[in-house]
KENU-192877 format. One line per field, with one value per residue: x, y, z of N, C-alpha, C in turn. Coordinates in steps of 0.02 Angstrom, whole numbers, plus 32768, in hexadecimal, padded with zeros to 4 digits. Example, Ala and Ser with C-alpha at 12.3 -4.5 7.8 and 13.67 -1.06 7.14 Angstrom:
BEGIN
n_c1 = (8294,8282) .
n_c2 = (7EE4,7F90) .
n_c3 = (8186,8162) .
ca_c1 = (8267,82AC) .
ca_c2 = (7F1F,7FCB) .
ca_c3 = (8186,8165) .
c_c1 = (8294,8285) .
c_c2 = (7F5B,8002) .
c_c3 = (8186,818A) .
***
This chain:
BEGIN
n_c1 = (802A,801C,8036,8012,8039,7FE7,7FF6,7F90,7F85,7F2C,7F1D,7EC0,7E1D,7DAF,7D13,7C82,7BD7,7BB1,7B55,7ABA,7A78,79FE,7A2E,7AB2,7B37,7B92,7C36,7C73,7CF6,7D3F,7D80,7D2F,7D45,7D19,7D0E,7D94,7DCB,7DA0,7DE0,7E67,7E77,7E2E,7E57,7EBD,7E86,7DF9,7D83,7D7A,7D12,7CFB,7C7E,7BE2,7B4C,7A9A,7A3D,7A9D,7ADA,7B05,7AE1,7B10,7B5C,7BAB,7BCD,7B9B,7BA8,7B78,7B8A,7C00,7C61,7C8D,7CB3,7CD9,7D3B,7DB1,7DAA,7DBF,7E40,7E81,7E95,7E84,7E45,7E4B,7DDE,7E06,7E5D,7E53,7EE2,7F0E,7EA2,7E3C,7DB4,7D60,7CE4,7C7D,7C15,7B97,7B3C,7AA2,7A4E,79D0,792E,7889,7838,7878,78A3,7895,78C7,78DF,7863,784E,7822,77A1,7764,777D,77F2,786D,78F6,79A2,79EC,7A1B,79A4,79B4,7A32,7AC5,7B30,7BCE,7C28,7CC9,7D56,7DF3,7E82,7F21,7EFE,7F1B,7F20,7F17,7F23,7F12,7F49,7F28,7F69,7F74,7FDD,8075,8060,8095,80C4,8051,8003,7FC9,8021,7FDB,7F30,7E80,7DF4,7D4D,7CBE,7CEE,7D5B,7DD8,7E87,7EFC,7F8B,7FEB,804A,80A5,80D3,811A,80F8,8165,8155,8187,8170,80EB,8071,800A,7F79,7EFD,7E65,7E28,7E2A,7E57,7E33,7E6E,7E60,7DF0,7D67,7D0C,7C77,7C2E,7C8B,7CCE,7D03,7CA1,7CD5,7D03,7CD4,7C77,7C7E,7C7F,7C6F,7C83,7C0F,7C18,7BBB,7B9B,7B82,7BAE,7B9F,7B9D,7C2B,7C9B,7CF3,7D7D,7D6C,7D44,7D6F,7D59,7DB1,7E14,7EAB,7F23,7FBC,8031,80BA,8130,81E2,822D,81D9,81D9,825D,825D,8201,8244,827D,820F,81A9,8120,80DD,8071,8070,804B,7FF5,7F58,7EF4,7E62,7E58,7E3A,7DE3,7D77,7D25,7C7C,7C6A,7C12,7B98,7B99,7B9E,7B21,7AD1) .
n_c2 = (7FC5,806D,810F,81B9,825B,82F3,839D,8424,84BF,8551,85AF,85F9,863B,85C6,8580,8531,850B,84E8,8506,8559,85EC,8650,86DA,86BE,8658,85D9,8596,8500,84E4,8470,83FE,8396,82E7,82A4,8306,832E,82B8,82B0,8323,8301,828A,828A,827C,821A,81A3,81AD,81BD,824C,8296,8307,8340,8327,82D5,82BF,8259,824C,82C5,834A,8304,82C4,822A,81DA,8158,8103,808A,8093,8113,8174,81C2,8192,8166,80E5,80BF,80E4,8090,8014,8027,802B,80A1,8124,81BD,8226,8298,834A,839F,843D,84A0,8522,85A6,8621,8693,86E1,8753,8768,87CC,87A8,87BE,8783,8745,87AB,877D,876F,870C,86ED,875A,880B,88B9,8911,8978,8A1E,8AAD,8B30,8B39,8AC0,8AAF,8A61,8A16,8A2E,89B1,890A,888B,8804,87B8,8775,8735,86ED,8688,8666,85F6,863B,8676,862F,85DD,8541,848F,83E3,833F,828D,820A,8166,80D4,803A,8024,8073,811E,819C,81E6,81FE,8253,82F4,8393,8407,842D,8444,8488,8491,84FF,856A,8536,853E,855D,84F0,84C9,8436,83DB,834D,82CC,8235,81B2,8149,8099,8049,808E,8088,8040,7FB2,7FA7,7F78,7F9C,8015,80C0,816E,81DC,826D,82A2,82D7,826E,820B,81C6,816E,812B,80D5,8033,7F9E,7F63,7FC7,8028,80B5,8115,818D,8236,82D3,8324,835A,83B9,83B2,83B0,8330,82CB,82C6,82E6,82A8,82DA,82D7,8252,81C3,811F,806D,7FE1,7FA2,7FF7,806F,80A8,8129,8155,8176,8165,8154,8191,8215,8235,822D,8293,8307,8344,836D,83DF,83F3,837F,8320,82FF,827D,81F6,81B1,8146,80FC,8051,7FFD,8055,8089,80CD,80EA,807B,804D,8068,8012,7F99,7F93,7F90) .
n_c3 = (8000,7FD4,8014,8010,8042,802C,800E,7FF8,7FA7,7F93,7F01,7EC5,7EEB,7F36,7F18,7F50,7F55,7FE1,8046,803C,8067,8060,8007,8018,7FF0,802B,8041,807E,80F5,80EB,806E,7FFF,7FE8,7F75,7F13,7F0D,7EDC,7E56,7E29,7E37,7DE9,7D70,7CF0,7CE6,7D20,7D2B,7CAC,7C43,7BEB,7B61,7B55,7BA4,7B7B,7B67,7BDB,7C3E,7C50,7CBB,7D2E,7DC2,7DDF,7E40,7E69,7E0C,7D95,7D15,7CEF,7C9A,7CDA,7D68,7E13,7E26,7DCF,7E0E,7E7D,7E40,7E16,7E8C,7ED6,7F4A,7F89,8013,8070,807C,80F9,8149,8164,816B,814F,80FD,80D9,804E,8022,7F9B,7F32,7EBC,7E24,7DEB,7D58,7D0E,7D03,7CC6,7CFC,7D70,7DC4,7DEE,7DD8,7E6D,7EB8,7EF7,7F5E,7F57,7EDC,7EAA,7E61,7DFA,7E42,7E27,7E38,7E42,7E62,7E64,7EA7,7EF5,7F78,7F82,7FEB,7FEF,7FF3,8013,7FB5,7FD8,8041,8095,808A,80C3,8086,8066,7FFB,7FD0,7F84,7F29,7ED7,7E9A,7E7F,7E78,7E0C,7DC8,7E10,7E03,7DFD,7DFD,7E14,7DE7,7E38,7E7A,7E58,7E10,7DD3,7E18,7E2D,7E74,7ED1,7EE2,7F52,7F6E,7FE1,7FE8,805A,80AD,809E,8103,8176,818F,81F1,820D,8268,82E4,8337,83AD,8382,8368,82EA,82A8,822D,81AC,8174,80FC,811F,80D0,8087,80D8,810B,8131,81A0,81EE,8275,829E,832C,837F,8346,82EE,8289,81E1,8182,80DD,802B,7FB0,800E,80BC,8123,81A5,8239,82AF,82DC,833D,832C,830C,82DA,824F,8229,81E7,822A,8247,8299,8321,8346,82D0,8274,82A4,8289,81FD,81D8,81F7,818B,8148,816F,8161,817C,81E9,829D,82B7,8264,8248,81F2,81AB,8179,80DD,809D,801A,7F88,7FA6,7FFA,8061,8028,7FB7,7FF8,8033,7FC1) .
ca_c1 = (8000,8040,8014,802E,8022,7FDE,7FE9,7F6D,7F88,7EFE,7F36,7E83,7DE5,7D8B,7CCC,7C4F,7B99,7BA5,7B18,7A99,7A50,79E6,7A5A,7AF7,7B4C,7BCE,7C62,7C8C,7D3F,7D5D,7D7A,7D12,7D74,7D02,7D22,7DDC,7DDB,7D98,7E13,7EA8,7E7E,7DFA,7E76,7EE4,7E5E,7DB2,7D79,7D68,7CFA,7CF6,7C39,7BB0,7B0D,7A64,7A26,7AD6,7AF2,7AF4,7AC6,7B47,7B53,7BEF,7BDA,7B74,7BD4,7B5C,7BA2,7C46,7C8B,7C7B,7CEC,7CEB,7D7A,7DE7,7DA6,7DDF,7E89,7E9D,7EAA,7E52,7E57,7E27,7DCD,7E3E,7E57,7E71,7F18,7F06,7E6F,7E18,7D7D,7D52,7C9E,7C74,7BD0,7B8E,7AFA,7A82,7A2B,798D,78FD,7845,781A,789F,78A2,7890,78E9,78BC,7845,784F,7808,7759,774B,7794,7826,7899,7938,79D8,7A13,79FE,7983,79CF,7A79,7AD8,7B74,7BF2,7C5E,7CF9,7D98,7E1E,7EC5,7F51,7EE8,7F40,7EFD,7F3C,7EFD,7F3A,7F35,7F3F,7F68,7F94,801B,8098,803E,80B0,80CA,800F,7FE2,7FDD,803B,7FA6,7EEC,7E4B,7DC1,7D17,7C94,7D15,7D97,7E0F,7EC9,7F17,7FCD,7FEF,808D,809D,810B,810D,8108,8185,812C,81A4,8158,80A3,8061,7FC5,7F61,7EB5,7E4C,7E08,7E5A,7E3B,7E4B,7E60,7E57,7DAA,7D59,7CCA,7C5C,7C14,7CC3,7CEE,7CF2,7C72,7CF9,7D13,7C9A,7C7A,7C63,7C72,7C89,7C63,7BF4,7C23,7B83,7BAA,7B71,7B75,7B9C,7BBB,7C69,7CA3,7D36,7D8C,7D45,7D5C,7D5B,7D6D,7DBD,7E58,7EC2,7F6B,7FD8,8075,80D3,816B,8222,8241,81AF,81F3,829B,824C,81DE,826F,8289,81CE,8184,80D8,80C0,8055,8096,8038,7FC1,7F2C,7EC4,7E3F,7E6D,7E04,7DB4,7D70,7CEC,7C3B,7C71,7BD4,7B61,7B9C,7B8F,7AD9,7AB3) .
ca_c2 = (8000,80AC,8147,81FA,8298,8328,83E0,844A,8507,8571,85E8,861D,862F,8588,8589,84FE,851F,84B7,851A,8592,860D,868D,86F0,86AC,8615,85D0,855E,84DE,84EA,8430,83EC,8353,82B9,8291,833D,8329,827D,82C3,8354,82DF,8252,828A,826C,81DC,8169,81BA,81DA,8293,82A6,834E,8357,82F5,82E1,8292,8255,824E,8309,8370,82D8,82A1,81E3,81CC,8110,80DF,8071,80A6,8156,816F,81E2,817A,815A,809E,80B8,80E7,8052,7FDE,8035,8027,80E4,8146,8200,823A,82DF,8376,83C3,8480,84B1,856B,85BA,8660,869A,8720,8757,878D,87D7,879D,87D0,874F,875E,87C5,8759,8780,86D6,86E2,8794,884D,88EE,8924,89BA,8A44,8AF1,8B38,8B2D,8A7D,8AB3,8A26,8A23,8A18,8980,88C8,8865,87BF,87B7,8748,873B,86AD,8685,8639,85EA,866D,8665,8625,85A9,8503,8452,83A4,8302,8251,81DE,8121,80AF,7FF9,8027,80B4,814E,81DF,820A,820C,8288,8333,83C9,843A,8415,8476,8472,84BE,8518,8599,8512,8560,853E,84DA,84A9,83F7,83C4,830A,82AB,81ED,8198,8107,8060,802D,80B5,807E,8005,7F98,7F9A,7F6B,7FB0,8056,80F6,81B0,81F8,82B5,82B6,82CC,8230,8203,8188,8140,8108,80AB,7FED,7F84,7F4E,8004,8041,80FA,8118,81D3,8260,8313,8321,8393,83B5,83CD,8381,8304,829F,82E6,82CA,82A7,82EE,82C4,8215,818A,80E5,802A,7FB8,7F9F,8039,807C,80DB,813F,817B,8158,8187,8155,81C2,8256,8241,8238,82D1,8340,8365,8380,83FE,83F3,833F,8322,82DA,8237,81EA,8178,8144,80BB,8022,7FE1,8087,8092,80F7,80CB,8039,8039,806A,7FD5,7F60,7F92,7F7D) .
ca_c3 = (8000,7FCE,8035,7FFC,8064,7FFA,8026,7FC5,7FB1,7F65,7EDB,7EB3,7F19,7F2A,7F29,7F4C,7F78,8016,8068,801D,809A,8040,7FD1,8029,7FDC,8054,8033,80BA,80F9,80D7,8028,7FFB,7FC6,7F33,7EE6,7F05,7EB4,7E10,7E19,7E32,7DBB,7D3D,7CAF,7CE9,7D30,7D1E,7C6A,7C44,7BA8,7B52,7B60,7BB7,7B5A,7B78,7C21,7C6B,7C56,7CF8,7D62,7DE3,7DEF,7E56,7E73,7DDA,7D5F,7CD5,7CE0,7C84,7D0C,7DAB,7E3F,7E26,7DAB,7E40,7EA5,7E1A,7E13,7ED0,7EEA,7F74,7FA0,804F,8072,808D,8139,8145,8191,8171,811E,8106,80AA,802C,800E,7F5C,7F1D,7E75,7E09,7DC4,7D1C,7D18,7CDA,7CDA,7D23,7DAD,7DF0,7DD0,7DFB,7EAA,7EB4,7F35,7F57,7F54,7E98,7E98,7E2D,7DF8,7E5E,7DFC,7E5E,7E30,7E97,7E61,7EB3,7F2B,7F94,7F85,801D,7FCF,8012,7FF5,7F9D,800D,8070,808D,809E,80C3,8077,805A,7FC4,7FD7,7F45,7F2F,7EB0,7E99,7E53,7E85,7DCC,7DAD,7E37,7DE3,7E27,7DFE,7E06,7DE4,7E67,7E8A,7E22,7DE7,7DBD,7E38,7E26,7EB5,7ECC,7F07,7F64,7F8A,8004,7FF2,809C,80A6,80B5,8140,81AF,8195,8218,820C,82AC,82EC,8379,83B2,8374,835A,82AB,82A6,81E7,8198,8151,80DC,813E,809D,806A,810A,8104,8162,81DD,8214,8299,82B6,8370,838D,8310,82DF,8246,81B4,8153,809B,7FF5,7FA9,8049,80F6,813B,81EE,8250,82F4,82E5,8363,8305,8320,829F,8236,8214,81DD,8257,8237,82D2,833F,833F,8289,8254,82B8,8264,81B7,81CE,8203,814A,812C,81A7,8155,8192,822D,82D0,82B1,8233,8252,81BB,81A9,8145,80B4,8083,7FD1,7F79,7FAD,8019,8085,7FF7,7F8E,8024,803B,7F82) .
c_c1 = (802C,8016,8038,800E,8020,7FCE,7FCC,7F6F,7F5C,7F1F,7EFD,7E50,7DC1,7D43,7CA5,7C11,7B88,7B65,7AFC,7A68,7A39,7A11,7AA3,7B03,7B91,7BF4,7C7B,7CD8,7D63,7D53,7D65,7D3F,7D5B,7D14,7D6D,7DF0,7DD5,7DCF,7E57,7EAD,7E4A,7E16,7E98,7EBA,7E14,7DAB,7D60,7D51,7CF4,7CB0,7C0D,7B6E,7AD9,7A54,7A60,7AEE,7AD8,7AD4,7B00,7B34,7B97,7BFF,7BB4,7BA0,7BB9,7B70,7BEC,7C76,7C75,7CBA,7D00,7D2A,7DB5,7DE6,7DCA,7E2B,7EA9,7EB7,7E72,7E6E,7E2C,7E10,7E09,7E2E,7E76,7EA8,7F18,7ED4,7E53,7DE3,7D7D,7D0A,7C98,7C2A,7BCB,7B46,7AE0,7A5E,79E5,795D,78B8,7826,783E,789A,789F,78BC,78BF,78A3,7848,7832,77BD,773D,7762,77C4,7853,78DE,796E,7A07,79F4,79E0,799F,7A1A,7A87,7B1E,7B92,7C2B,7C8F,7D38,7DCC,7E62,7EF5,7F3D,7F0C,7F1A,7F2B,7F0C,7F2D,7F1D,7F52,7F39,7F8C,7FD5,8039,8076,805A,80B6,8086,7FE8,7FF8,7FF6,8009,7F64,7EBC,7E11,7D8B,7CF2,7CBA,7D53,7DD6,7E50,7EE7,7F59,7FCF,8038,8086,80DD,80F8,8123,8128,815A,8145,818B,810E,8095,8017,7FB0,7F15,7EA0,7E29,7E3C,7E33,7E5C,7E3A,7E5C,7E0F,7DA1,7D14,7CAC,7C42,7C4C,7CE6,7CD6,7CC2,7C94,7D0E,7CD3,7CA6,7C59,7C4F,7C8F,7C65,7C4C,7C01,7BEE,7B96,7B98,7BB0,7B6C,7BBE,7BF9,7C69,7CEB,7D3E,7D67,7D6A,7D42,7D75,7D77,7E07,7E6D,7F0D,7F81,8020,808B,8112,81AA,8238,8219,81C7,8232,828D,822E,8207,827D,8248,81A2,8139,80B7,80A6,807F,8087,7FFE,7F9A,7EF8,7EA3,7E57,7E30,7DD3,7DB4,7D2E,7CAA,7C3C,7C30,7B98,7B5F,7B8B,7B44,7AB5,7ABA) .
c_c2 = (803E,80E3,8187,8231,82D0,8369,8409,8495,8529,85AE,8611,8612,85EF,8592,8549,8519,84EB,84C5,8557,85B0,8650,869F,86DF,8663,8608,8591,8540,84E0,84A8,8425,83A2,8325,82A5,82C7,833A,82EF,828C,82F4,8333,82B0,8250,827D,8228,819E,8172,81D9,8222,82A8,82F2,8368,831C,8307,82B0,8292,825B,8295,8329,8345,82B3,8259,81C8,8181,80E5,80CB,8084,80EC,8153,818C,81CC,8168,8111,8091,80B9,80AA,8019,7FE8,8032,806A,8103,8188,8211,8283,8309,839D,8408,8489,84FB,857F,85FE,8665,86DF,871E,8784,8792,87CD,87AE,8797,876E,8776,87A2,8768,874B,86CC,871D,87D4,887E,8903,896C,89DD,8A89,8AF2,8B28,8AE9,8A7E,8A76,8A39,8A07,89E9,893C,88A6,881F,87C2,8787,8756,86F5,86B2,8650,8631,8614,8651,8660,85F2,8567,84C8,8416,836B,82C9,822B,8199,80FE,806C,7FF5,806D,80E3,8195,8207,821D,8240,82CB,8366,8402,8419,8450,845C,84A7,84D7,8549,8578,8534,8539,852F,84B6,846C,83E5,8381,82F3,8262,81D7,8153,80CF,8043,8052,80AB,803C,7FF2,7F88,7F8E,7F7E,7FF3,808D,8136,81CB,8242,82CF,82AA,828D,8233,81C2,8156,8116,80D9,8063,7FD7,7F70,7F8A,801F,8088,80FD,815F,81FD,82A3,8310,8361,838E,83D8,8399,836A,82D3,82C2,82C1,82C7,82BB,82DA,8284,81E3,814B,80A4,8001,7FB6,7FE4,803A,80B2,80EA,816C,8159,817E,818A,8189,8209,8267,8250,827D,830F,8367,837D,839E,83FE,83B3,8344,82F8,8290,8232,81AB,817A,80FF,8091,800A,8014,8086,80B3,80D0,8087,8022,803B,8029,7F98,7F5A,7F7C,7F33) .
c_c3 = (8000,7FEE,8024,8025,8031,801D,7FED,7FD7,7F7D,7F44,7EBC,7EEA,7F05,7F43,7F1C,7F6E,7FAC,803B,8044,804F,807E,8005,7FDF,8017,7FFC,8041,8075,80B9,80E9,808C,8023,7FD2,7F80,7F00,7ED9,7ED8,7E6A,7DFC,7E0E,7DF6,7D83,7CF7,7CB1,7CF5,7D1E,7CD9,7C6F,7BFE,7B9F,7B61,7B72,7B96,7B74,7BC2,7C52,7C79,7C97,7D2F,7D83,7DF4,7E04,7E58,7E41,7DA0,7D1A,7CC0,7CD0,7CB8,7D52,7DD2,7E43,7DFD,7DDC,7E6E,7E81,7E16,7E57,7EE9,7F13,7F8D,7FDC,8049,8089,80CC,8133,817A,81A0,813C,8130,80D0,8088,8013,7FD1,7F4C,7ED2,7E62,7DDE,7D89,7D2E,7CE8,7CF4,7D07,7D66,7DDD,7DCA,7DF6,7E37,7EA4,7EF8,7F29,7F50,7F0F,7E7D,7E5E,7E32,7E10,7E31,7E22,7E52,7E6D,7E9C,7E6A,7EED,7F43,7F9B,7FB8,8007,7FF9,7FEE,7FE1,7FD9,8040,8060,80AB,809C,80B1,806C,8020,7FD2,7F94,7F4F,7F07,7EB3,7E67,7E5B,7E45,7DAF,7DD6,7E1C,7E15,7E2D,7DF0,7E03,7E0E,7E6F,7E4D,7DF5,7DCB,7DD7,7E33,7E6A,7EAA,7EFA,7F13,7F88,7FAD,800C,8037,8093,80C3,80F7,817F,81BD,81B9,8210,8253,82AC,8332,8375,83A7,8365,831B,82A8,825E,81D3,816E,8130,80F7,810B,807F,809B,8102,813C,81A3,8207,8233,82B0,82FA,8384,8355,8310,8296,8220,817E,8112,8066,7FD2,7FE4,8082,810C,8188,81FE,8299,8308,8311,8341,8324,82E1,828D,821C,8209,820E,8242,8271,82ED,832E,82F6,8262,8264,8292,821A,81AC,81DF,81C3,8129,8163,819E,816D,81D9,825D,82CC,8280,8247,821B,81B9,816E,811E,809A,8037,7FC4,7F7D,7FCE,803A,8057,7FCE,7FB8,802D,7FFC,7F76) .
***
């Protein structure tokens, strides 16, 4: 098993409509692993057609084999991307104007004579992750893929530019363990194997599947820590003090088990 530590640095504002509250569209501070998976491997493993037509157009089918762009391609390749944890982040709020359509809205009227105000009624505010924010994620693979992980990816509704710096974790430092453990990295509960039990966690509500953080789990897991790890990370200050990740994670693990 190959494990890669990835440091993501935003060079553009990143926007997802994680929550819509009136005219405010807010981006969650976490990055969803399914979105990251397409950003990392939409050319190397996941087909990337120039144009989608017919019933498949504009319909997300992440785990449907009948859809050309599905995450099962990565399952077959033995590749899995975890959600990204924010290390440093800030927001920028931008105001945008929506199209004026007779069936959607009108200019707002004011005054005694109901004069038309020269200000658009259809507008919104997007709360976006700002340039300079940094994230950490991990990629697991059954084979060596360091050459296939891109140095730059595009993410979000604005196709924001993100720099990727990877550090391969030596296999000799990765230990296989079983039991109860605490994972401080965000996880997708739908991707956890049936042998992994979620006991306690904080829920991160965001589409298409809510994530969990600070989870206490029971099952098989990978751990990276100890004196050899401390010696290795002296040359890589971005690495955490220790790593705990669930074993056997793959896209839609619990969904497929139920089906």
